[in-house]
Every structure is written in structure tokens, then in C-alpha cells.
N, C-alpha and C positions, 0 to 999 in steps of 0.2 A: 752900513752907514746906518747910519739913525737918519732919516726923518722927520726932522718938527714940525710940522704944518704949521702952529702955533691959530692966532685967535681965526675960529674961518670971516670967509665974506662973502654972505650968496648973491646971484641977480636969482632976485623972485619977476615971474612972470605978473596980467594981469588979474590972474585968480590965488594970488598968495603963494606960489608953489612953487620950487627953490630949481631952478633950471641950468646951474651954469655955482659951479664956483671960480671964485675970484684968488689967486698964486704971485706972489711974491715974487720976481723975474728967478727973482736968486734959487731962491724954494723948484720952481717946477726948471728949471735947469737941473738940481738935486737929481727931481724925480723920471728926468728925463732922462740923465745917469745910474742910474738909479735900472729904470728896466731896462737902459739897454749890457750890461752888468750879471742880469738874470737870463734876459733871450742867450750871450754869451755862455752861462756858466749851464739852459741850454740846450745849447748845439754843445757844450764838452759833454755832457752827461749821452748823449743825443750818440755820438762818433763814440766815445765809449761801447755804449754796447752794446755794435754796430760792425762794430768792426775784425775784423776775424785776425788782424795784423798789433792789434794794440797792442802797443807795452806801455806799464806803467815809467814814469819820472827816474826812478830811481834805476829802473833793470836796463834804459836807456847809461841809464848814468855807467852803471858794471857793468857794459858790453862794450863803452872807450875806453875804462878805464881797459879792460881784457883788453884792445885792442893793441893799447898803449900810447890811445890819444888822446889823450885828460892823463 
């Protein structure tokens, strides 16, 4: 997913320093979904690397076909 934020809108403090960014709600929601998808990917990667009994999707399908389930 590509997220295009467009033109930046900043909130500036009394010293002229940028303190926050204002996003359209639709772009904010896309950004949240992107973060959630990334977290899910990292969780899956961790599970694959640390679970001794993990098998690939292809291996699972092969096993189910051998057993006549698929």
C-alpha cells in the first residue's frame, strides 16, 4: 500500500517550532492500517522463526492432499 500524505500542514508553537502534523482523516486511517499490517507481518515473521512445528502453506496443502482432505 502506498500512502501519499500530500501537502504538510503543521502546528507551530509560540517559538516557531513545528509541534504536530495535521492529516486528513482518510490519510490518517490509511496510515493506521499500514502500521497494523506491518505489525501483523512482524508477528508472523517472529512466529515462523521461533515455532519449531511451523510448516509452510505449500507444505500444509501437500499434506492435506496426501491425506485426501483436498
